[in-house]
C-alpha positions in Angstrom: -36.7 -56.7 94.4 -38.8 -58.9 96.3 -41.7 -60.3 95.0 -43.9 -58.2 96.7 -43.2 -56.2 93.6 -45.7 -55.8 90.9 -44.8 -56.2 86.6 -46.4 -55.2 83.9 -46.5 -57.2 80.8 -47.6 -55.4 77.6 -49.0 -57.7 75.3 -51.1 -60.7 75.3 -50.1 -62.6 72.3 -48.3 -65.9 72.7 -45.0 -64.4 74.1 -46.3 -62.1 76.4 -49.0 -64.2 77.5 -46.7 -67.3 78.0 -44.0 -64.5 79.8 -47.1 -63.2 82.0 -47.8 -67.0 83.2 -44.2 -67.6 84.5 -43.8 -64.4 86.0 -47.3 -64.7 88.2 -46.1 -68.4 88.9 -43.3 -67.5 90.6 -45.8 -65.3 92.7 -45.2 -61.9 91.3 -48.4 -58.9 91.7 -49.3 -59.2 87.6 -51.0 -57.4 85.1 -51.4 -57.5 81.3 -52.0 -54.4 78.8 -52.9 -54.3 75.1 -55.2 -51.1 74.4 -56.4 -52.2 70.4 -58.1 -55.5 69.6 -56.0 -58.0 69.1 -56.3 -60.0 65.8 -53.7 -63.5 67.3 -54.9 -67.3 65.2 -53.9 -69.2 68.2 -55.9 -68.3 71.0 -55.9 -71.2 72.7 -52.1 -70.0 73.4 -52.2 -66.9 74.6 -54.1 -65.0 77.2 -56.1 -62.7 73.9 -59.5 -63.5 74.1 -60.1 -62.3 77.7 -59.5 -59.0 75.9 -63.2 -60.1 74.2 -64.9 -62.1 76.6 -63.9 -60.9 79.5 -61.7 -63.7 80.9 -59.3 -66.7 79.3 -57.2 -69.3 80.6 -53.3 -70.6 80.1 -52.4 -74.0 80.9 -54.5 -73.1 84.7 -53.8 -69.2 85.0 -57.0 -66.7 84.8 -56.7 -63.7 82.7 -60.0 -61.0 83.4 -60.7 -58.3 81.7 -60.5 -55.0 84.4 -62.4 -52.5 82.8 -62.8 -50.8 86.2 -60.3 -50.1 89.2 -62.0 -52.4 91.8 -61.3 -55.4 89.7 -57.6 -54.4 88.7 -56.9 -53.8 91.9 -58.7 -57.0 93.1 -56.4 -59.5 90.1 -53.1 -57.5 92.0 -53.4 -57.7 95.6 -55.0 -60.9 95.9 -52.8 -62.2 92.8 -56.1 -65.3 92.3 -56.0 -64.2 88.5 -54.3 -62.1 86.0 -55.8 -58.3 84.6 -55.8 -57.1 81.7 -56.2 -53.9 81.5 -57.4 -51.7 78.0 -57.2 -47.8 78.8 -54.3 -45.6 77.6 -50.7 -45.9 77.8 -51.0 -42.9 80.0 -53.7 -44.0 82.1 -52.0 -47.8 82.5 -48.8 -46.3 84.3 -50.7 -44.1 86.2 -52.7 -46.8 87.7 -50.2 -48.5 90.0 -46.1 -47.9 90.4 -44.9 -50.5 88.5 -41.6 -51.5 89.3 -41.1 -53.7 86.4 -42.1 -53.5 82.5 -42.2 -56.1 79.9 -42.9 -55.2 76.8 -43.2 -57.2 73.1 -43.9 -55.6 69.4 -47.5 -56.7 68.7 -49.0 -56.5 65.1 -51.0 -52.9 65.0 -50.1 -51.9 68.5 -48.8 -48.7 69.7 -45.1 -49.3 70.8 -45.3 -47.6 74.0 -42.4 -44.5 74.4 -39.1 -46.1 75.4 -39.4 -48.2 78.7 -36.1 -46.9 80.2 -37.0 -44.7 83.5 -40.7 -45.6 83.1 -40.0 -48.7 86.4 -37.1 -49.9 88.4 -36.2 -52.5 85.9 -37.7 -53.0 82.1 -36.9 -55.7 80.2 -37.9 -55.7 76.2 -38.8 -59.1 74.5 -37.4 -59.2 70.8 -34.8 -57.9 68.4 -36.6 -54.5 68.2 -35.6 -53.7 71.5 -32.0 -52.0 72.4 -30.8 -52.9 75.7 -29.2 -49.7 77.3 -31.1 -47.5 74.5 -35.0 -48.2 75.0 -35.2 -50.2 78.0 -32.6 -52.2 80.4 -32.4 -55.8 79.6 -33.0 -57.7 76.5 -34.2 -61.0 76.4 -34.0 -62.7 72.6 -37.2 -65.1 71.2 -35.6 -65.5 67.7 -32.6 -67.6 67.0 -30.9 -70.3 68.0 -31.3 -69.0 72.0 -34.9 -68.0 73.1 -34.5 -67.2 76.7 -30.9 -65.5 76.1 -30.3 -62.0 78.3 -28.7 -59.2 76.4 -27.4 -56.4 78.5 -26.3 -53.4 76.9 -23.8 -53.3 74.5 -24.4 -57.4 73.6 -26.1 -58.1 70.5 -28.5 -60.9 69.8 -27.4 -63.7 67.3 -28.7 -63.6 63.4 -32.4 -65.0 63.3 -31.7 -67.5 61.1 -28.5 -68.8 62.4 -29.2 -72.6 62.5 -31.7 -72.5 61.4 -31.8 -72.8 57.6 -33.3 -75.2 55.7 -35.5 -76.0 58.6 -39.3 -76.4 56.5 -42.2 -74.5 57.9 -44.5 -76.2 60.2 -48.0 -74.7 59.5 -49.6 -72.7 56.0 -52.0 -69.4 56.6 -55.0 -69.7 55.0 -56.5 -66.2 53.7 -59.3 -64.0 53.4 -60.7 -64.0 50.1 -62.4 -61.3 50.6 -63.7 -58.3 52.6 -66.3 -58.6 54.3 -67.8 -60.7 58.3 -66.0 -64.2 59.3 -68.1 -67.1 60.1 -66.0 -70.4 60.9 -66.9 -73.6 60.7 -64.5 -75.8 62.2 -62.2 -75.2 65.4 -59.2 -75.0 66.7 -58.0 -78.1 66.8 -60.1 -80.2 64.6 -58.3 -81.8 61.4 -59.0 -80.4 57.4 -58.3 -81.4 53.5 -56.8 -79.5 51.5 -59.5 -77.2 49.9 -61.9 -77.9 52.3 -64.0 -74.9 53.5 -63.2 -74.0 57.2 -65.0 -70.8 57.1 -67.0 -68.5 55.3 -66.4 -64.4 54.8 -69.9 -63.4 53.9 -71.2 -66.0 51.6 -67.8 -66.9 50.6 -66.5 -70.2 50.8 -62.8 -69.6 52.9 -60.3 -72.6 51.8 -58.1 -74.8 53.1 -54.8 -74.1 51.2 -53.0 -77.7 52.8 -54.5 -80.6 54.6 -53.6 -81.2 59.1 -54.6 -79.5 61.8 -55.9 -75.7 62.3 -53.8 -74.3 65.2 -54.8 -71.6 65.0 -58.1 -69.6 64.2 -59.9 -66.2 63.7 -62.7 -65.2 65.8 -66.1 -65.4 64.7 -67.9 -62.4 63.3 -64.5 -60.5 62.9 -64.6 -58.6 60.3 -61.8 -59.0 58.0 -60.1 -57.4 54.9 -58.6 -59.9 51.6 -55.8 -61.6 52.2 -55.8 -60.8 56.2 -55.1 -64.9 57.9 -58.0 -66.0 58.6 -55.9 -69.7 60.3 -52.9 -70.9 60.9 -52.8 -74.5 59.3 -50.1 -76.9 60.9 -48.6 -80.3 58.5 -48.6 -82.3 61.5 -51.8 -84.0 63.2 -50.2 -83.8 66.3 -49.3 -80.2 66.5 -49.6 -78.7 69.7 -52.7 -76.7 69.7 -53.2 -75.1 73.0 -50.9 -74.4 76.1 -47.0 -72.8 75.8 -45.3 -73.4 73.0 -41.4 -75.0 74.0 -39.8 -71.8 72.5 -41.9 -69.8 74.1 -41.5 -71.7 78.1 -38.0 -71.1 77.0 -38.5 -67.5 76.9 -40.3 -66.9 80.0 -38.1 -68.6 81.2 -35.3 -66.1 80.3 -37.7 -63.3 81.4 -38.4 -64.8 85.0 -35.4 -65.6 85.4 -34.2 -61.6 84.2 -36.2 -60.3 87.2 -35.1 -62.9 89.7 -31.6 -61.9 88.6 -31.9 -58.6 89.1 -33.6 -58.4 92.5 -31.1 -60.0 93.9 -28.1 -58.0 92.6 -25.8 -60.8 90.5 -23.9 -60.2 88.1 -23.6 -62.0 85.3 -20.4 -64.1 84.1 -18.9 -63.7 82.2 -15.0 -65.7 80.7 -13.1 -62.1 79.5 -13.4 -61.5 83.6 -12.2 -65.2 84.6 -8.9 -65.9 85.1 
């Protein structure tokens, strides 16, 4: 599998965006796919705003919404940006002969059909995929070894293994009622406990704790009572933009899995080592 091959990444959240960015920088032709409107809070750590605003950047890599075939072909062939497709899954599968499909489950987005046999190589990211059943390989996103590559018959380590007792680093602020959300702060700002960070119609949305705004719902978004509106990190030095360390490891694992399969490398096993 050469760098001339094309890769479809399903999702626009943190994990999918990090993987698409890394694969793009490796030299592959990459496209993103998401058919329903994303409800992403940590928007400066993803490509999700491109779904609404037509473009977004993540650490120097640009994504453009490709609602017409010309924009899609321009991005895929010139590799100057990552095209984002919002069409139906059946249509996206017919746009291009995809060599690799990478997928992660995201909030309300319908999961694509079983990925196996839809491309030369299929990779599922996260515990909801099983290598050998609905995809060829799985890259771990949870637990103590993010980025680990699982082949058919291999099981992931327990998600909480080695991480018990670690405190949460942020808290979610929820919508006080149904209505239209209007933010009065921006991502990266520091707020106090009880401070209004926006309004749902005329009702203030209050911060449950003080800290740095790491994520925030989009302005003028229609929200339901109890829906997360803001992600408030306790530490003022928390990263609010770019790719997190965990997602760097995951995206590295995805890129390595593609390269490993392209070069025909065999995984090393101590069981077979004499």
